[in-house]
C-alpha positions as CSV (number, residue, x, y, z in Angstrom):
1,M,-67.1,153.6,135.1
2,R,-68.5,153.1,138.6
3,W,-69.9,149.7,139.6
4,P,-73.1,149.6,141.9
5,F,-72.0,147.9,145.1
6,N,-74.5,145.0,144.8
7,I,-73.2,144.1,141.5
8,L,-69.6,144.2,142.8
9,C,-70.3,142.0,145.5
10,A,-72.0,139.6,143.2
11,I,-68.9,139.4,141.2
12,A,-66.8,138.7,143.9
13,L,-68.8,135.6,145.5
14,I,-68.8,134.3,141.7
15,L,-64.9,134.4,141.8
16,H,-64.4,133.2,145.2
17,F,-67.1,130.1,144.2
18,S,-65.4,129.6,141.0
19,H,-61.8,129.4,142.9
20,T,-63.6,126.8,145.4
21,L,-65.0,124.7,142.9
22,R,-61.5,124.2,140.9
23,A,-59.7,123.7,144.4
24,D,-61.8,120.8,144.9
25,E,-61.6,119.1,141.7
26,S,-59.7,116.3,142.7
27,L,-61.8,114.0,140.8
28,V,-63.1,113.9,136.8
29,T,-65.0,110.9,135.8
30,D,-67.1,110.0,132.8
31,I,-68.8,106.9,131.5
32,S,-68.5,105.3,127.8
33,S,-72.6,105.7,127.1
34,H,-75.2,107.0,129.0
35,L,-77.9,104.7,127.1
36,I,-77.9,101.1,126.7
37,S,-80.4,100.0,124.1
38,V,-81.8,96.3,124.5
39,T,-83.0,94.8,121.3
40,S,-84.1,91.5,120.6
41,D,-80.5,90.2,119.6
42,F,-79.1,91.8,123.0
43,T,-76.4,89.6,124.4
44,G,-75.2,91.7,127.1
45,T,-72.5,94.4,127.1
46,E,-69.7,96.1,128.9
47,L,-69.8,99.6,130.3
48,L,-66.5,101.5,130.6
49,I,-66.0,103.7,133.8
50,F,-62.7,106.2,133.4
51,G,-61.7,109.3,135.1
52,A,-58.6,111.2,136.4
53,V,-57.6,112.0,140.0
54,K,-55.9,115.5,140.1
55,T,-54.0,116.8,142.9
56,A,-55.5,118.5,145.6
57,D,-53.0,120.3,147.6
58,Q,-55.7,121.3,150.6
59,Y,-55.7,117.4,151.1
60,G,-52.0,116.7,151.2
61,I,-52.4,114.1,148.6
62,T,-49.3,113.2,146.8
63,N,-50.6,110.0,145.1
64,H,-53.9,109.0,143.1
65,G,-55.5,107.5,146.4
66,D,-58.0,104.6,146.1
67,I,-60.9,104.4,143.9
68,I,-64.3,102.8,144.1
69,V,-66.6,102.3,141.7
70,V,-70.4,101.1,142.3
71,V,-73.2,100.5,139.5
72,R,-76.6,100.5,141.2
73,G,-79.8,99.1,139.1
74,P,-83.6,99.9,139.2
75,K,-85.1,99.0,142.5
76,K,-87.9,96.6,143.0
77,N,-89.5,94.6,145.6
78,V,-88.5,91.0,146.2
79,I,-90.4,88.3,147.9
80,V,-88.2,85.5,149.6
81,R,-90.1,82.2,150.4
82,K,-88.8,79.6,152.7
83,K,-89.2,76.0,151.7
84,E,-89.4,73.2,154.4
85,R,-90.8,69.6,154.5
86,V,-94.0,69.5,156.1
87,A,-95.7,65.9,156.3
88,G,-93.2,64.6,153.7
89,I,-94.3,67.5,151.2
90,W,-92.2,70.7,150.7
91,A,-94.1,73.7,151.2
92,N,-93.7,77.2,151.6
93,T,-93.5,78.2,155.5
94,E,-92.1,81.6,155.7
95,S,-91.6,84.4,153.5
96,V,-90.3,87.9,153.4
97,T,-90.5,91.2,151.1
98,F,-87.8,93.2,150.7
99,A,-88.6,96.8,149.2
100,D,-86.0,98.7,146.9
101,V,-83.7,96.0,146.3
102,P,-81.4,96.9,143.5
103,G,-82.0,94.5,140.3
104,F,-78.2,95.2,139.6
105,Y,-75.3,95.9,141.6
106,A,-71.6,95.9,140.8
107,V,-69.0,97.2,142.8
108,A,-65.2,97.5,141.6
109,S,-62.2,99.1,143.0
110,N,-58.5,99.1,142.7
111,R,-58.1,97.2,146.1
112,P,-60.1,95.3,148.9
113,L,-62.5,97.2,150.4
114,K,-61.3,96.7,153.5
115,D,-58.1,98.1,153.0
116,I,-59.5,101.3,151.5
117,T,-61.7,102.4,154.2
118,D,-63.3,101.4,157.4
119,D,-66.7,99.4,157.9
120,A,-68.5,102.2,159.2
121,T,-67.8,104.2,156.0
122,L,-68.8,101.7,153.4
123,R,-71.7,101.0,155.6
124,R,-72.8,104.5,155.2
125,L,-72.2,104.7,151.7
126,R,-73.9,101.2,151.0
127,I,-70.7,99.8,149.3
128,G,-70.7,96.1,149.3
129,Y,-73.5,93.2,149.3
130,E,-73.5,92.9,153.0
131,R,-74.2,96.5,153.6
132,L,-77.3,97.2,151.1
133,N,-79.5,97.1,154.2
134,F,-82.6,95.8,152.5
135,S,-85.8,96.9,154.1
136,S,-88.7,94.6,155.2
137,T,-91.9,95.4,157.3
138,S,-91.7,91.3,158.2
139,S,-91.8,90.1,161.6
140,I,-89.4,87.3,161.3
141,A,-86.6,87.9,163.7
142,D,-83.8,86.5,161.8
143,Q,-83.9,88.0,158.2
144,Q,-80.5,87.2,157.4
145,P,-80.9,83.9,155.7
146,F,-83.5,85.7,153.5
147,E,-81.3,88.5,152.3
148,D,-78.2,86.0,151.5
149,A,-80.7,83.9,149.5
150,V,-81.3,87.2,147.3
151,I,-77.7,87.9,147.3
152,R,-76.8,84.6,146.3
153,Q,-79.5,84.3,143.7
154,N,-78.6,87.6,141.9
155,G,-74.9,86.6,142.3
156,Q,-75.7,83.5,140.1
157,S,-77.7,85.4,137.7
158,K,-74.6,88.0,137.2
159,L,-76.7,90.8,138.6
160,Y,-74.8,91.3,141.5
161,V,-71.0,91.6,140.5
162,D,-68.1,92.2,143.2
163,S,-64.8,93.0,141.1
164,E,-62.0,94.0,143.9
165,S,-58.9,95.2,142.1
166,A,-60.7,95.5,138.6
167,V,-60.1,99.3,138.6
168,N,-56.7,99.9,136.9
169,F,-54.8,102.9,137.1
170,L,-52.7,104.3,133.9
171,G,-49.9,106.1,135.3
172,N,-50.3,108.1,138.4
173,A,-53.7,110.1,137.6
174,L,-55.9,108.3,135.2
175,F,-58.1,105.4,135.7
176,R,-60.5,102.8,134.4
177,T,-62.7,99.8,135.1
178,T,-65.5,97.8,132.7
179,I,-68.8,96.7,134.1
180,K,-70.3,93.8,132.4
181,F,-74.0,93.6,131.9
182,P,-75.8,90.3,131.1
183,A,-78.5,89.5,128.5
184,H,-81.1,89.8,131.1
185,V,-80.2,92.8,132.7
186,P,-83.5,94.5,134.1
187,V,-84.4,98.1,132.1
188,G,-84.7,101.1,133.8
189,N,-82.6,104.0,135.6
190,Y,-79.1,103.1,136.8
191,I,-76.6,105.3,138.6
192,A,-72.7,105.0,138.5
193,E,-70.7,106.3,141.4
194,V,-67.3,106.7,141.5
195,Y,-65.5,107.6,145.3
196,L,-62.0,108.7,145.9
197,F,-60.6,108.0,148.9
198,H,-57.2,108.4,150.5
199,N,-55.7,107.4,154.0
200,A,-58.9,106.0,154.5
201,E,-61.0,109.1,154.1
202,L,-63.7,110.2,151.4
203,I,-61.9,112.9,149.2
204,S,-64.7,113.2,146.8
205,A,-67.4,111.8,144.6
206,Q,-69.0,112.1,141.3
207,T,-72.2,110.5,139.9
208,S,-73.3,109.7,136.3
209,P,-76.9,108.5,135.0
210,L,-77.1,105.8,133.3
211,F,-80.3,104.4,131.3
212,I,-81.1,100.6,130.1
213,K,-84.1,100.6,127.6
214,K,-85.6,98.2,125.2
215,F,-85.9,99.3,121.6
216,G,-87.9,97.6,118.8
217,I,-90.3,95.0,118.7
218,G,-88.9,93.9,122.3
219,R,-89.9,97.5,123.8
220,R,-93.4,97.0,122.4
221,I,-94.2,93.7,123.9
222,Y,-92.9,94.8,127.3
223,E,-94.9,98.0,127.1
224,F,-97.8,95.6,126.1
225,A,-97.1,93.2,129.1
226,H,-96.7,96.0,131.6
227,K,-99.7,98.0,130.4
228,H,-102.0,95.0,129.9
229,P,-100.7,92.1,131.9
230,Y,-103.8,89.9,131.8
231,L,-104.5,90.6,128.1
232,H,-100.6,89.6,127.4
233,G,-101.2,86.4,129.3
234,L,-104.2,85.5,127.4
235,V,-102.6,86.3,123.8
236,A,-99.3,84.1,125.2
237,I,-101.8,81.3,126.0
238,I,-103.6,81.5,122.6
239,I,-100.1,81.4,121.0
240,S,-98.9,78.6,122.7
241,L,-102.2,76.7,121.8
242,L,-102.0,77.7,118.3
243,A,-98.1,76.6,118.3
244,G,-98.9,73.2,119.6
245,W,-101.5,72.6,117.1
246,V,-99.8,73.6,114.3
247,A,-96.8,71.4,115.6
248,S,-99.1,68.4,116.1
249,A,-100.7,68.8,112.7
250,I,-97.5,68.9,111.0
251,F,-96.1,66.0,112.5
252,R,-99.2,63.9,112.8
253,K,-98.7,60.5,111.6
254,D,-101.2,59.3,108.8
């Protein structure tokens, strides 16, 4: 049987491409769950990120190298205000609005970041709090204190987590780490990134999608509040007034 020339060329390209893919499979990763359900009794959870490092002769790798794991949460706009004492009264004097600020950010590695690769590479990949590079259209010259305030507040709320030496290798190939999410973690679309470095050079990277969604009565209230914010506020005020009236009626003294 004679094969047409174009089919033979296609088969040759497929074989060459598949061979290249197999040769570049130096990193295989996965996460324990791609969907985290937030219900009324949600108290936080942990996400397991694991994988294996394969030997790649074309890179001359003879050990497992270094692993950096980054989990980024949904982006949002954040307004940071500066308060100063004016005429004896604390008042807002300056404000900066940052765009596309991660609502959650966690980084874990098997060694300190500075020992894995250079700062230029970390900055290009936006690994580390100080390299997130918040964007702003504000005319304020020095915005660093405002950025530090965002990072400090999210760190205190456990929404920004820095866990150096938290990636553990099991033998010479397998690795794992856990990322903790607090009870007030924002819902939305997340992405888990795993980077493999060797001798300070980026060898391979893998990404996995992650979704955190509300379910049950909490989801219905959340959707109602975002679709009808004014009506939701009015209902909240009415419920508060009714609760106060009921409490006063119960504990009223004759």
